[in-house]
C-alpha positions in Angstrom: 104.0 -61.9 -32.0 101.4 -61.7 -29.1 97.8 -61.0 -29.7 98.2 -57.6 -28.0 101.0 -56.6 -30.2 99.2 -57.9 -33.4 96.1 -55.8 -32.3 98.3 -52.9 -31.5 99.8 -53.1 -34.9 96.5 -53.4 -36.7 95.1 -50.4 -35.4 98.5 -48.4 -36.3 98.3 -49.6 -39.9 94.5 -48.5 -39.9 95.3 -45.0 -38.2 97.7 -44.7 -41.3 95.3 -45.4 -43.8 92.8 -43.4 -42.5 95.1 -40.5 -42.1 95.9 -40.8 -45.8 92.5 -41.3 -47.2 90.6 -39.0 -44.6 89.5 -35.8 -46.9 91.5 -32.8 -45.6 89.7 -29.4 -44.7 88.6 -26.6 -47.1 89.9 -23.3 -46.4 87.8 -20.4 -48.1 90.1 -17.2 -48.1 87.8 -14.4 -48.3 88.9 -11.0 -48.9 85.9 -9.7 -46.8 83.3 -11.5 -44.7 79.8 -10.3 -43.6 78.4 -10.9 -40.4 74.9 -10.5 -41.1 73.8 -10.3 -37.3 75.9 -7.0 -36.9 77.2 -5.7 -40.2 80.5 -5.9 -39.6 82.9 -6.9 -42.5 86.3 -8.1 -41.2 89.0 -8.3 -43.8 91.4 -11.6 -44.5 89.1 -14.1 -43.3 89.1 -18.0 -43.2 86.4 -19.9 -43.4 87.5 -23.6 -42.3 85.7 -26.1 -43.7 85.3 -29.7 -42.4 82.9 -32.1 -44.2 79.3 -30.2 -44.9 79.8 -28.0 -41.8 81.9 -24.8 -40.6 84.5 -25.3 -38.4 86.0 -22.1 -37.5 86.1 -18.6 -38.8 89.7 -17.3 -38.4 91.9 -14.8 -39.8 93.6 -15.6 -42.7 97.2 -15.0 -41.1 96.8 -17.4 -38.5 95.6 -20.3 -40.4 97.9 -21.6 -42.8 97.2 -24.8 -44.3 97.9 -28.1 -43.5 98.7 -31.2 -45.7 95.8 -32.4 -47.3 93.9 -28.6 -47.3 92.0 -27.5 -50.2 91.9 -23.8 -50.8 89.8 -21.5 -52.2 91.0 -18.2 -53.3 88.2 -15.6 -53.0 90.7 -12.7 -51.7 89.3 -10.4 -53.9 85.6 -11.2 -53.1 83.0 -10.4 -50.4 81.6 -13.8 -48.7 78.5 -14.1 -47.2 76.2 -16.6 -46.1 74.0 -18.5 -48.6 70.4 -16.5 -49.1 67.1 -18.1 -48.2 64.1 -18.0 -50.2 60.8 -19.1 -47.7 58.3 -18.8 -50.9 58.9 -20.4 -53.8 56.8 -22.6 -56.2 60.0 -24.7 -57.4 57.8 -27.1 -59.8 55.9 -24.2 -61.3 56.6 -22.2 -64.3 55.6 -18.7 -65.7 52.9 -19.6 -68.1 49.7 -18.6 -66.8 47.5 -19.7 -69.7 44.7 -21.7 -68.7 45.4 -24.7 -71.0 49.1 -25.1 -70.3 47.9 -25.1 -66.2 45.4 -27.4 -66.9 48.2 -29.9 -68.6 50.9 -29.6 -66.5 50.5 -32.8 -64.7 52.9 -33.8 -61.7 55.1 -35.5 -63.7 55.9 -32.2 -65.6 56.0 -30.4 -61.9 58.7 -32.8 -60.8 60.9 -32.3 -64.0 60.3 -28.5 -63.7 61.3 -29.1 -60.2 64.7 -30.7 -61.3 65.4 -27.7 -63.7 64.6 -24.6 -61.5 65.9 -26.1 -58.5 69.7 -26.3 -60.3 68.9 -22.5 -61.3 68.0 -21.2 -58.1 71.0 -23.0 -56.3 73.1 -21.4 -58.8 71.4 -18.2 -58.3 72.8 -18.1 -54.9 69.9 -19.6 -52.7 71.5 -22.3 -51.0 68.2 -22.9 -49.2 64.3 -22.6 -49.9 61.0 -23.5 -48.3 58.6 -24.6 -51.1 55.2 -23.9 -50.4 52.6 -25.8 -52.6 52.9 -28.2 -55.3 51.0 -30.6 -56.9 51.1 -34.4 -56.1 53.9 -34.2 -53.5 56.4 -33.3 -56.8 58.2 -31.1 -54.3 58.7 -33.9 -51.5 59.9 -36.1 -54.3 62.4 -33.6 -55.4 63.7 -32.4 -52.1 64.5 -35.9 -51.4 66.2 -36.3 -54.8 68.4 -33.4 -53.3 69.1 -34.9 -50.1 70.2 -37.8 -51.9 72.4 -36.3 -54.2 71.0 -37.3 -57.2 70.1 -33.9 -58.4 71.6 -30.1 -57.5 69.5 -27.7 -55.7 69.4 -25.9 -52.7 68.3 -27.0 -48.9 64.5 -27.7 -49.1 61.6 -27.6 -46.9 58.2 -28.7 -48.9 54.6 -28.9 -47.9 53.2 -31.1 -50.9 49.9 -29.8 -51.8 48.5 -26.5 -50.1 45.0 -26.7 -48.0 42.4 -24.8 -49.3 38.2 -24.3 -49.5 36.2 -25.6 -52.1 36.1 -23.2 -55.1 39.3 -20.6 -53.1 42.3 -20.0 -54.1 43.9 -23.4 -53.6 41.3 -25.1 -55.8 41.4 -25.8 -59.3 38.1 -23.8 -60.7 39.4 -23.5 -64.5 37.0 -26.7 -65.5 33.2 -26.6 -65.5 31.1 -28.8 -63.1 30.8 -31.8 -65.1 34.6 -32.9 -64.6 34.1 -32.5 -60.7 37.5 -31.3 -60.5 39.1 -30.8 -56.9 42.5 -30.1 -56.1 44.1 -32.6 -53.6 44.5 -30.1 -50.7 41.1 -29.2 -50.9 39.4 -29.7 -47.3 36.2 -28.1 -45.7 35.1 -28.2 -41.7 37.4 -29.2 -38.9 37.6 -32.7 -39.1 38.3 -32.4 -42.6 41.2 -29.9 -42.3 42.4 -32.3 -39.4 42.4 -35.1 -41.6 43.9 -33.0 -44.4 47.0 -32.0 -42.4 47.5 -35.1 -41.0 47.8 -36.7 -44.5 50.1 -34.2 -45.9 52.7 -34.7 -43.2 51.8 -38.6 -43.6 53.1 -38.1 -47.4 56.4 -36.4 -46.4 55.2 -32.3 -45.7 58.2 -30.6 -43.7 55.1 -27.3 -43.1 51.6 -26.8 -43.7 50.7 -24.3 -46.5 47.3 -22.9 -46.6 44.7 -20.2 -48.1 43.3 -18.0 -45.8 42.2 -15.7 -48.6 41.4 -15.4 -52.2 44.4 -15.1 -54.8 45.8 -13.6 -58.0 46.3 -16.3 -60.3 42.7 -18.2 -59.5 39.7 -18.0 -61.0 36.4 -16.3 -59.6 37.8 -15.3 -55.9 38.5 -12.5 -54.4 42.0 -11.5 -52.7 40.1 -9.5 -50.1 38.0 -12.2 -48.7 38.6 -14.8 -46.0 38.3 -18.2 -47.0 39.1 -20.8 -44.3 37.5 -19.4 -40.9 39.0 -18.7 -37.8 38.1 -22.0 -36.4 39.4 -23.9 -39.3 42.5 -22.2 -39.2 42.7 -22.8 -35.3 42.2 -26.6 -35.8 44.8 -26.7 -38.6 47.6 -24.7 -36.6 46.8 -27.1 -33.2 47.3 -30.4 -35.2 50.4 -28.7 -37.3 51.8 -27.7 -34.4 51.4 -30.7 -32.2 53.0 -32.6 -35.0 56.1 -30.7 -35.4 55.2 -28.5 -38.8 55.0 -24.8 -38.8 51.9 -23.2 -40.9 52.5 -20.5 -43.6 49.0 -18.8 -44.6 48.7 -17.2 -48.0 46.6 -14.0 -47.1 46.2 -10.9 -48.9 43.1 -9.4 -47.3 43.2 -7.9 -44.0 40.8 -10.2 -42.2 42.3 -13.2 -43.2 45.4 -12.2 -42.3 43.7 -11.1 -38.5 42.1 -14.5 -38.8 45.0 -16.4 -39.7 47.4 -14.6 -36.9 44.7 -15.0 -34.1 44.7 -18.9 -35.3 48.7 -18.9 -34.9 49.8 -19.1 -37.9 54.0 -18.8 -38.6 53.9 -16.7 -41.1 51.7 -14.7 -43.3 52.1 -14.6 -47.3 51.9 -11.8 -49.2 50.2 -9.4 -46.9 48.5 -7.0 -49.5 45.9 -5.7 -48.0 47.5 -5.6 -44.4 46.1 -3.1 -41.7 46.8 -1.3 -38.4 44.6 -4.3 -36.5 46.8 -6.8 -38.6 50.3 -5.3 -38.0 49.8 -5.1 -34.2 48.3 -8.5 -34.2 51.3 -9.8 -35.8 53.4 -7.9 -33.8 52.1 -9.3 -30.7 52.4 -12.9 -32.0 55.5 -12.9 -33.4 54.3 -13.3 -37.0 56.6 -13.4 -39.7 55.4 -11.2 -42.9 56.9 -13.0 -46.1 56.0 -10.0 -48.7 56.9 -11.4 -52.2 57.1 -7.9 -53.2 59.4 -7.6 -56.4 56.6 -9.7 -58.6 54.5 -6.7 -58.8 57.5 -5.1 -60.7 58.1 -7.8 -62.7 54.6 -8.6 -63.7 54.0 -4.9 -64.6 56.9 -4.8 -66.8 56.9 -8.5 -68.3 53.6 -10.1 -67.3 50.9 -11.5 -69.8 48.0 -12.8 -68.0 44.6 -13.6 -68.5 41.9 -11.0 -68.2 40.5 -12.7 -65.2 43.7 -12.7 -63.4 45.2 -9.3 -64.8 42.5 -7.0 -62.8 43.6 -8.7 -59.7 47.2 -8.5 -60.2 46.7 -4.7 -61.1 44.6 -4.4 -57.6 46.9 -6.6 -55.2 50.1 -4.3 -56.8 48.9 -1.5 -56.2 47.8 -2.2 -52.3 50.9 -3.8 -51.6 53.2 -0.7 -52.6 51.3 1.1 -49.8 50.8 -1.5 -47.4 53.6 -3.5 -46.9 55.7 -0.3 -46.4 53.6 0.5 -43.5 54.0 -3.3 -42.2 57.6 -2.7 -42.3 57.9 0.8 -40.6 55.4 -0.7 -37.9 58.2 -3.3 -36.4 56.6 -6.5 -38.3 59.4 -9.3 -38.7 60.3 -10.1 -42.2 61.4 -13.0 -44.5 62.3 -13.1 -47.6 60.1 -14.7 -50.0 59.6 -14.5 -53.6 56.8 -16.7 -54.9 59.1 -17.7 -57.5 57.3 -19.1 -60.5 55.1 -16.3 -60.5 58.0 -14.5 -62.4 61.5 -16.6 -63.3 63.4 -18.6 -61.3 66.9 -17.3 -60.5 65.7 -14.1 -60.2 65.0 -14.1 -56.6 67.5 -11.9 -55.7 65.7 -8.9 -56.9 63.7 -9.0 -54.2 66.1 -7.3 -51.8 66.5 -4.4 -54.4 62.8 -3.4 -53.8 63.1 -4.0 -49.5 65.6 -1.4 -49.8 64.3 1.0 -52.7 60.6 0.6 -51.9 60.2 -0.8 -48.1 62.6 1.4 -46.7 65.0 -1.3 -45.6 68.7 -1.0 -44.8 70.7 -3.3 -47.2 71.7 -4.7 -43.9 68.2 -5.1 -42.7 67.1 -6.3 -46.0 70.1 -9.0 -46.3 68.9 -10.4 -42.7 65.5 -11.0 -44.1 66.9 -13.6 -46.0 69.5 -15.0 -44.0 69.1 -15.1 -40.2 65.5 -14.3 -40.3 64.4 -16.8 -42.9 66.7 -19.1 -40.7 64.8 -18.6 -37.7 61.3 -19.1 -39.7 62.4 -22.4 -40.8 63.8 -23.5 -37.5 67.0 -24.2 -39.0 69.0 -21.1 -37.2 71.1 -24.1 -35.9 71.9 -24.9 -39.5 72.4 -21.9 -41.7 71.4 -18.5 -42.0 75.2 -17.2 -40.8 79.0 -18.5 -41.3 79.4 -19.5 -37.8 81.3 -22.7 -36.3 78.4 -25.8 -36.8 76.4 -24.4 -39.5 76.1 -26.0 -42.8 79.1 -24.6 -45.3 76.7 -22.6 -47.1 78.2 -19.4 -48.8 78.2 -17.4 -51.8 81.0 -14.7 -53.0 80.4 -11.5 -54.9 82.4 -8.8 -56.6 81.5 -5.6 -54.3 79.9 -5.3 -50.8 75.9 -6.1 -51.0 75.7 -3.6 -48.2 76.4 -0.9 -50.3 74.6 -2.0 -52.9 72.1 -5.0 -52.6 72.0 -5.7 -56.4 75.4 -6.9 -56.7 73.4 -10.2 -55.4 71.5 -10.3 -58.7 74.9 -12.4 -60.2 76.6 -14.6 -57.9 79.6 -16.0 -59.6 80.3 -18.5 -56.6 78.2 -20.9 -54.6 78.9 -23.3 -52.4 76.5 -25.6 -50.6 77.3 -28.1 -47.7 81.0 -28.0 -48.6 80.5 -28.2 -52.2 81.0 -25.9 -54.7 77.8 -25.4 -56.9 79.1 -22.4 -59.5 82.3 -21.0 -59.8 82.9 -18.2 -62.4 86.1 -17.1 -60.5 88.2 -19.5 -61.5 87.0 -20.6 -64.5 87.9 -17.6 -66.5 
């Protein structure tokens, strides 16, 4: 046998071996499929998955199974893209007792994250953006999920949030003699530039800043600006140059306006947004992330210390009026929940209040948690719609969410990157 024949024979057997061992396609047979761009709901469609990506979406009648294919029967279900939450605190829980806050160290936050990431994924959220965590615990969680060591959504993580001394992102619970300062605190232009570079050094996908006071912090005013316009301009300039977006916690109107003028990519909460801020956000293309459902949950279930409770009451009342004006005014909206202020896994309740209280159509609400959220994360090429080339991230529900978005509050089937994460349908 010649050298040429030996090589040819080896290549032939290698090809046969590869054909026998290579995984086949996954064919998801959908009863109805939602096109989140148009609202069309074609029936009897098959999502063809190869590896972790969608290869094609085709009529089921023209997509027979081939040897080695795996079929998933969702013919009685409505299938849509996995949902996206761009404002979570995946390493935090809902206990705001000051002693609990002070004793929840980085190790406990990391363990919280491992637990809550699975809950969030099984709720149908296949991607999240985490905006603030102690000790880079969310960075570690993201890396473990990416390595396949823990179940959870695709993640972008910010690490510690940047804020001023004594502001919402500082630790204000201990007296002076402890000299306690949160790791994200930085004051003045050189210091905030250094802090942006530091959190990127340790793995941050985005920068989270506190532009105003907040609710769940002692001694500050949600309506008061904290970072100056010049400090935020320096933060944004460094972050954008280094390829990171900036999310700004901002309740007060002046802080929203300053953050928007500085060039941040999203305003988180926006409780006291006014006409000037709405106009600026539209002009800059800045996203608003409302985190609205938490006001309902807190009203019904919240048990906050007194120095938080009045601020929560005031902010909730302002949100109910001002966020509706922002939506009516045409500000771009991306779904965010502030999960941890209320229990993880209830994220889809945010969609219901967008429809019932902010005046959105069910399709517009669904778009906030799919294509809009993906665009804010610069992940439009990866997720947000059931389209070829994107991650095979999908969920299935028993009825049509474009008729009633509440159906998304219980998702019986979840697939992330071609792997089934939850299946109550075939487990019956």
